[in-house]
C-alpha positions as CSV (number, residue, x, y, z in Angstrom):
1,X,33.8,-27.4,1.1
2,X,31.1,-25.5,-0.8
3,X,30.9,-28.0,-3.7
4,X,30.4,-30.9,-1.4
5,X,27.7,-29.0,0.4
6,X,25.9,-28.0,-2.8
7,X,26.1,-31.5,-4.2
8,X,24.6,-32.9,-1.0
9,X,21.8,-30.4,-1.2
10,X,21.1,-31.6,-4.8
11,X,21.2,-35.2,-3.7
12,X,18.6,-34.5,-1.0
13,X,16.4,-32.6,-3.4
14,X,16.5,-35.4,-5.9
15,X,15.4,-37.9,-3.2
16,X,12.7,-35.6,-2.0
17,X,11.4,-35.1,-5.6
18,X,10.8,-38.8,-5.9
19,X,8.8,-38.8,-2.7
20,X,6.8,-35.7,-3.6
21,X,6.0,-37.0,-7.1
22,X,4.7,-40.4,-5.8
23,X,2.7,-38.8,-3.0
24,X,-1.1,-38.6,-3.4
25,X,-2.2,-35.2,-4.8
26,X,-4.2,-34.7,-1.6
27,X,-1.0,-34.8,0.4
28,X,0.5,-32.1,-1.8
29,X,-2.7,-30.0,-1.3
30,X,-2.4,-30.4,2.5
31,X,1.2,-29.3,2.4
32,X,0.3,-26.2,0.3
33,X,-2.5,-25.3,2.8
34,X,0.0,-25.8,5.6
35,X,2.5,-23.5,3.8
36,X,-0.1,-20.7,3.8
37,X,-0.8,-21.2,7.4
38,X,2.9,-21.3,8.4
39,X,3.6,-18.1,6.4
40,X,0.9,-16.3,8.4
41,X,2.1,-17.7,11.7
42,X,5.7,-16.7,10.9
43,X,4.8,-13.2,9.8
44,X,6.6,-11.5,12.7
45,X,9.9,-13.3,12.1
46,X,9.6,-12.9,8.3
47,X,8.9,-9.1,8.5
48,X,11.7,-8.6,11.1
49,X,14.1,-10.3,8.8
50,X,12.9,-8.2,5.9
51,X,13.4,-5.0,7.9
52,X,17.1,-6.0,8.3
53,X,17.4,-6.6,4.6
54,X,15.8,-3.3,3.7
55,X,18.0,-1.4,6.2
56,X,21.1,-3.0,4.7
57,X,20.0,-2.1,1.2
58,X,19.4,1.5,2.2
59,X,22.8,1.6,3.8
60,X,24.2,0.6,0.4
61,X,22.2,3.4,-1.2
62,X,20.3,1.0,-3.4
63,X,17.8,2.5,-5.8
64,X,14.2,2.9,-4.7
65,X,12.9,0.6,-7.4
66,X,15.2,-2.1,-5.8
67,X,14.0,-1.3,-2.3
68,X,10.4,-1.6,-3.5
69,X,11.0,-5.1,-4.9
70,X,12.8,-6.1,-1.7
71,X,10.4,-4.7,0.9
72,X,7.6,-6.7,2.6
73,X,4.9,-5.5,4.9
74,X,1.9,-7.1,6.4
75,X,-0.3,-6.6,3.3
76,X,2.3,-8.0,0.9
77,X,3.0,-11.0,3.1
78,X,-0.7,-11.7,3.4
79,X,-0.9,-11.5,-0.4
80,X,1.9,-14.1,-0.6
81,X,0.0,-16.4,1.7
82,X,-3.2,-15.9,-0.3
83,X,-1.3,-16.8,-3.5
84,X,-0.3,-20.1,-1.9
85,X,-3.9,-20.7,-0.9
86,X,-4.9,-20.2,-4.5
87,X,-2.2,-22.7,-5.7
88,X,-3.6,-25.2,-3.1
89,X,-7.0,-24.9,-4.8
90,X,-5.7,-25.5,-8.3
91,X,-6.2,-28.9,-9.9
92,X,-3.3,-31.2,-9.5
93,X,-1.7,-31.4,-13.0
94,X,0.2,-34.6,-12.4
95,X,-1.3,-37.7,-13.9
96,X,-3.5,-35.7,-16.3
97,X,-4.1,-37.4,-19.6
98,X,-3.3,-34.8,-22.1
99,X,-4.2,-36.9,-25.2
100,X,-5.2,-40.5,-25.9
101,X,-5.7,-42.5,-29.0
102,X,-5.8,-46.1,-30.3
103,X,-3.7,-47.7,-33.1
104,X,-5.0,-50.2,-35.6
105,X,-3.1,-52.9,-33.9
106,X,-5.0,-52.4,-30.7
107,X,-2.4,-50.4,-28.7
108,X,-3.8,-47.7,-26.5
109,X,-1.5,-44.7,-26.2
110,X,-1.8,-41.9,-23.7
111,X,0.3,-38.7,-23.1
112,X,0.3,-38.2,-19.4
113,X,1.5,-35.1,-17.5
114,X,4.4,-35.8,-15.0
115,X,6.6,-33.7,-12.8
116,X,9.9,-32.3,-14.2
117,X,11.8,-33.3,-11.0
118,X,14.1,-30.8,-9.4
119,X,13.7,-27.1,-10.3
120,X,16.7,-24.8,-9.6
121,X,15.5,-21.2,-9.0
122,X,18.0,-18.3,-9.0
123,X,16.5,-14.9,-8.2
124,X,17.5,-11.5,-7.0
125,X,15.7,-9.1,-4.7
126,X,12.1,-10.2,-4.5
127,X,11.7,-12.5,-1.4
128,X,8.1,-13.3,-2.4
129,X,9.6,-15.4,-5.2
130,X,10.6,-18.0,-2.7
131,X,7.1,-18.8,-1.6
132,X,5.5,-18.4,-5.1
133,X,8.1,-20.7,-6.7
134,X,8.0,-23.3,-3.9
135,X,4.2,-23.5,-4.0
136,X,4.0,-23.9,-7.8
137,X,6.8,-26.5,-7.8
138,X,5.1,-28.6,-5.1
139,X,1.7,-28.3,-6.9
140,X,3.3,-29.9,-9.9
141,X,5.0,-32.6,-7.8
142,X,8.5,-31.2,-8.0
143,X,11.3,-30.3,-5.5
144,X,12.9,-26.9,-5.7
145,X,16.3,-25.4,-4.8
146,X,16.1,-21.7,-4.1
147,X,19.0,-19.3,-4.3
148,X,18.0,-15.7,-3.7
149,X,20.2,-12.7,-3.8
150,X,22.4,-11.7,-0.9
151,X,20.3,-8.6,-0.4
152,X,17.2,-10.7,0.4
153,X,19.0,-13.5,2.2
154,X,17.5,-13.0,5.7
155,X,13.9,-12.7,4.3
156,X,14.3,-15.8,2.0
157,X,15.7,-17.8,4.9
158,X,12.8,-16.9,7.1
159,X,10.3,-17.7,4.4
160,X,12.1,-21.0,3.6
161,X,11.9,-22.1,7.3
162,X,8.2,-21.6,7.3
163,X,7.7,-23.5,4.1
164,X,9.9,-26.4,5.2
165,X,8.0,-26.7,8.5
166,X,4.8,-26.9,6.5
167,X,6.1,-29.8,4.5
168,X,6.9,-31.6,7.8
169,X,3.4,-30.8,9.1
170,X,1.9,-32.6,6.0
171,X,4.2,-35.6,6.2
172,X,6.3,-34.7,3.1
173,X,10.1,-34.4,3.1
174,X,11.3,-31.0,4.1
175,X,14.0,-31.3,1.4
176,X,11.4,-30.7,-1.3
177,X,12.2,-27.0,-0.6
178,X,15.9,-26.2,-0.2
179,X,17.4,-22.8,0.5
180,X,21.0,-22.2,-0.6
181,X,22.4,-20.6,2.5
182,X,25.7,-19.6,0.9
183,X,25.9,-16.1,-0.6
184,X,29.1,-17.1,-2.5
185,X,28.6,-16.5,-6.2
186,X,30.3,-19.9,-6.8
187,X,27.1,-21.5,-5.5
188,X,25.2,-20.1,-8.5
189,X,27.8,-21.5,-10.9
190,X,27.5,-25.0,-9.3
191,X,23.7,-24.8,-9.8
192,X,24.2,-23.9,-13.4
193,X,26.3,-27.0,-13.8
194,X,23.4,-29.1,-12.5
195,X,24.7,-30.2,-9.0
196,X,26.0,-33.6,-10.4
197,X,22.9,-34.2,-12.3
198,X,20.4,-33.3,-9.6
199,X,18.8,-30.2,-11.3
200,X,16.5,-30.7,-14.3
201,X,15.8,-27.1,-15.2
202,X,17.1,-23.7,-14.1
203,X,14.8,-20.7,-13.8
204,X,16.4,-17.3,-13.5
205,X,14.5,-14.3,-12.3
206,X,16.2,-10.9,-12.1
207,X,18.0,-8.4,-14.1
208,X,19.6,-8.8,-17.5
209,X,23.0,-9.6,-16.2
210,X,21.7,-12.5,-14.2
211,X,19.6,-13.9,-17.0
212,X,22.5,-13.5,-19.5
213,X,24.9,-15.3,-17.2
214,X,22.4,-18.2,-16.7
215,X,21.8,-18.5,-20.4
216,X,25.5,-18.4,-21.2
217,X,26.8,-20.8,-18.5
218,X,23.9,-23.2,-17.8
219,X,24.5,-26.9,-18.6
220,X,20.8,-27.7,-18.0
221,X,17.7,-26.4,-19.7
222,X,16.7,-22.8,-18.8
223,X,13.3,-21.1,-18.6
224,X,14.4,-17.7,-19.6
225,X,12.9,-14.5,-18.3
226,X,14.4,-11.4,-20.0
227,X,13.6,-7.8,-19.1
228,X,10.2,-6.3,-19.7
229,X,10.6,-3.6,-22.3
230,X,6.8,-3.4,-22.7
231,X,4.7,-1.2,-24.9
232,X,1.2,0.3,-24.7
233,X,0.1,1.4,-28.2
234,X,-2.8,4.0,-28.4
235,X,-4.4,3.3,-31.8
236,X,-6.2,5.9,-33.8
237,X,-9.5,4.3,-32.8
238,X,-8.8,4.3,-29.1
239,X,-11.3,5.5,-26.5
240,X,-9.6,8.4,-24.8
241,X,-10.6,7.5,-21.2
242,X,-9.5,3.9,-21.7
243,X,-6.2,5.2,-23.2
244,X,-5.6,7.4,-20.1
245,X,-6.6,4.7,-17.6
246,X,-4.6,1.9,-19.2
247,X,-1.5,4.1,-19.9
248,X,-1.4,5.4,-16.3
249,X,-2.0,2.0,-14.7
250,X,0.3,0.2,-17.0
251,X,3.2,2.6,-16.1
252,X,2.4,3.8,-12.5
253,X,0.5,1.1,-10.6
254,X,3.9,-0.4,-9.7
255,X,6.9,0.8,-11.6
256,X,9.3,-1.9,-10.4
257,X,7.5,-4.9,-11.8
258,X,8.5,-6.6,-15.1
259,X,5.0,-6.0,-16.5
260,X,5.2,-2.2,-16.3
261,X,4.7,-0.3,-19.5
262,X,8.0,1.3,-20.5
263,X,7.1,2.8,-23.9
264,X,4.0,4.5,-25.1
265,X,3.2,4.6,-28.8
266,X,0.5,6.9,-30.1
267,X,-0.9,7.1,-33.6
268,X,0.1,10.3,-35.3
269,X,-3.5,11.0,-36.4
270,X,-4.7,11.3,-32.8
271,X,-1.5,12.6,-31.2
272,X,-2.7,16.1,-30.5
273,X,-6.0,14.9,-29.1
274,X,-4.8,11.9,-27.1
275,X,-1.3,12.7,-25.8
276,X,-1.9,15.8,-23.8
277,X,-4.5,14.3,-21.4
278,X,-2.5,11.1,-21.1
279,X,0.7,13.0,-20.4
280,X,-1.0,15.3,-17.9
281,X,-2.4,12.2,-16.0
282,X,1.0,10.6,-16.0
283,X,2.8,13.7,-14.8
284,X,0.2,14.2,-12.0
285,X,1.3,10.7,-10.7
286,X,4.9,11.7,-10.8
287,X,6.0,10.1,-14.0
288,X,9.0,11.6,-16.0
289,X,8.2,11.7,-19.7
290,X,10.7,11.4,-22.5
291,X,9.6,11.9,-26.1
292,X,10.5,12.0,-29.7
293,X,10.3,15.2,-31.7
294,X,6.6,14.8,-32.5
295,X,5.7,14.1,-28.9
296,X,7.7,17.1,-27.8
297,X,5.8,19.3,-30.2
298,X,2.5,18.3,-28.5
299,X,3.6,18.2,-24.9
300,X,6.7,19.6,-23.1
301,X,9.0,16.8,-21.9
302,X,12.6,15.6,-22.1
303,X,13.9,14.5,-25.5
304,X,14.3,10.8,-25.7
305,X,17.7,9.3,-26.8
306,X,18.2,6.2,-28.9
307,X,18.8,4.2,-25.7
308,X,15.4,5.1,-24.3
309,X,13.6,2.9,-26.8
310,X,15.2,-0.3,-25.6
311,X,15.6,0.5,-21.9
312,X,13.7,-1.1,-19.0
313,X,13.5,1.7,-16.5
314,X,11.7,-0.1,-13.5
315,X,11.2,3.5,-12.4
316,X,8.6,6.3,-13.0
317,X,10.0,7.1,-16.5
318,X,8.1,6.6,-19.7
319,X,9.3,7.1,-23.3
320,X,6.7,8.3,-25.8
321,X,6.8,8.0,-29.6
322,X,4.5,8.9,-32.4
323,X,3.9,6.2,-35.1
324,X,2.2,6.5,-38.5
325,X,0.0,3.4,-38.1
326,X,-0.4,0.0,-36.6
327,X,2.2,-1.5,-38.9
328,X,4.8,1.0,-37.7
329,X,3.8,0.3,-34.1
330,X,4.2,-3.5,-34.6
331,X,7.6,-2.9,-36.2
332,X,8.7,-0.7,-33.4
333,X,7.7,-3.3,-30.8
334,X,9.5,-6.0,-32.8
335,X,12.7,-3.9,-33.1
336,X,12.9,-2.6,-29.5
337,X,10.8,-4.8,-27.3
338,X,11.8,-7.8,-25.3
339,X,8.9,-10.2,-26.3
340,X,7.4,-9.9,-22.8
341,X,4.1,-8.0,-22.7
342,X,2.6,-5.5,-25.1
343,X,-0.9,-3.9,-25.3
344,X,-3.1,-2.1,-27.8
345,X,-5.9,0.4,-26.9
346,X,-8.5,0.5,-29.7
347,X,-12.2,0.1,-30.4
348,X,-11.4,-1.2,-33.9
349,X,-11.7,-5.0,-33.6
350,X,-9.8,-5.6,-36.8
351,X,-6.9,-3.6,-35.6
352,X,-6.9,-5.4,-32.3
353,X,-6.9,-8.8,-34.0
354,X,-4.0,-7.8,-36.2
355,X,-2.0,-6.6,-33.2
356,X,-2.7,-9.7,-31.2
357,X,-1.8,-11.9,-34.1
358,X,1.3,-10.2,-35.3
359,X,3.1,-9.0,-32.1
360,X,5.4,-11.8,-31.1
361,X,5.4,-11.4,-27.4
362,X,4.6,-13.9,-24.6
363,X,1.6,-11.8,-23.5
364,X,-0.4,-9.5,-25.8
365,X,-3.4,-7.5,-24.6
366,X,-6.3,-5.6,-26.0
367,X,-7.8,-2.7,-24.0
368,X,-6.1,-3.9,-20.7
369,X,-3.1,-2.8,-18.7
370,X,0.3,-4.5,-19.2
371,X,0.4,-4.9,-15.4
372,X,-1.9,-7.9,-15.8
373,X,1.3,-9.8,-16.8
374,X,1.3,-11.8,-13.7
375,X,0.6,-15.5,-12.9
376,X,-1.8,-14.5,-10.1
377,X,-3.9,-12.4,-12.5
378,X,-4.0,-15.4,-14.9
379,X,-5.4,-17.6,-12.1
380,X,-2.2,-19.5,-11.6
381,X,-1.9,-18.4,-8.0
382,X,1.5,-16.9,-8.8
383,X,4.3,-17.6,-11.2
384,X,7.8,-18.8,-11.1
385,X,8.6,-16.2,-13.8
386,X,7.5,-14.8,-17.2
387,X,9.2,-17.0,-19.8
388,X,10.0,-15.0,-22.9
389,X,11.4,-17.8,-24.9
390,X,9.5,-20.0,-27.3
391,X,10.1,-23.6,-26.1
392,X,8.2,-25.5,-23.5
393,X,6.9,-22.6,-21.4
394,X,6.0,-19.0,-22.5
395,X,4.4,-16.3,-20.5
396,X,3.6,-16.8,-16.8
397,X,5.2,-20.1,-15.7
398,X,2.7,-21.8,-13.3
399,X,2.2,-25.3,-12.0
400,X,1.2,-26.7,-15.4
401,X,4.3,-25.3,-17.1
402,X,6.4,-27.0,-14.4
403,X,5.5,-30.4,-15.8
404,X,6.6,-32.6,-18.6
405,X,4.9,-35.7,-20.0
406,X,5.5,-39.3,-20.8
407,X,3.7,-41.8,-23.1
408,X,1.8,-44.7,-21.5
409,X,1.2,-47.5,-23.9
410,X,-1.2,-50.3,-23.1
411,X,-1.3,-53.5,-25.1
412,X,-2.7,-57.0,-25.0
413,X,0.4,-59.0,-26.2
414,X,1.2,-57.1,-29.4
415,X,4.6,-57.6,-30.9
416,X,6.1,-55.6,-33.8
417,X,6.5,-57.4,-37.1
């Protein structure tokens, strides 16, 4: 029975979490290094499994952006292994004293970082998420239960086998990384219920429908990652070459990632000077442009609809709009954005400071591409997701964000009057 199987999986994860949390940090580091080694050794099996997943997805006529997120090659797999190596080299966050103080009665109080426990990860097409999430969870002393989408099931199973073998190599319980084998959607519902109290937090990573279901149905806390309706704003004081480079890279480096620019805002005062060279560079890279009436007057493109301003394309499509000034740009981002990642291009430091201060997104950038919205680029070795909420974790969720804390109080016989 599926429920019995899932609850047993949760029970084993809970037991493994205790063992991983109590292990020496050096043991977790050794396991992470072993994970990177095993991923490299298992490359033929992982890539063969991925070929089957990609062939099946193409047979279903899945969109190219989906195929891009699903596909692995030798270079991408090596990047995954290198990411695990980076996580192995990060400081172990568990046991860190976050703050300490003494009270007048002599009590010494410390706030100490501790593992969360068992992380439930529900994701869709990206098989690399399995390795990134498992490594970060282990670095923070947690166990993790991974449930990938049915389209990436073969790839995730192969990656999971390598990760579990690495845990055994290091003398830690293999059940610290669990792969949900069932593709039955009921398994997701059972994870959202918490597997009889085994799961401490759920992290969804995928499209809007997945995230909305998790937020609606979960009975345990959720680190939410909504879609990336991200903006690059070209301010009146922007350097033209920076504006071109940042706009093109933000949109076209990799269109299927959640940090891709989806909307370009350009100050009206520089629209005629700035937009044509930016638009030309984008179109030369194969980007379809959709603009408002003012953008259309300056450069020929499709007319944008009302839906375009709030759409995450994950494709080589960009919506372009003229704005009067920085206040209108900030208002536009607040009205149509997803609080994920937004950038300003300007040489005016006061304007940059205003943008960074007033745009309420998890990641805000000045003179840099939105494609830097990535845990690896932040030095986290990877990320379990980009949290767009405001509680506990925000932005790239790395090892530190997969911890909580407790208070340790030391006394010398004090009693409370």
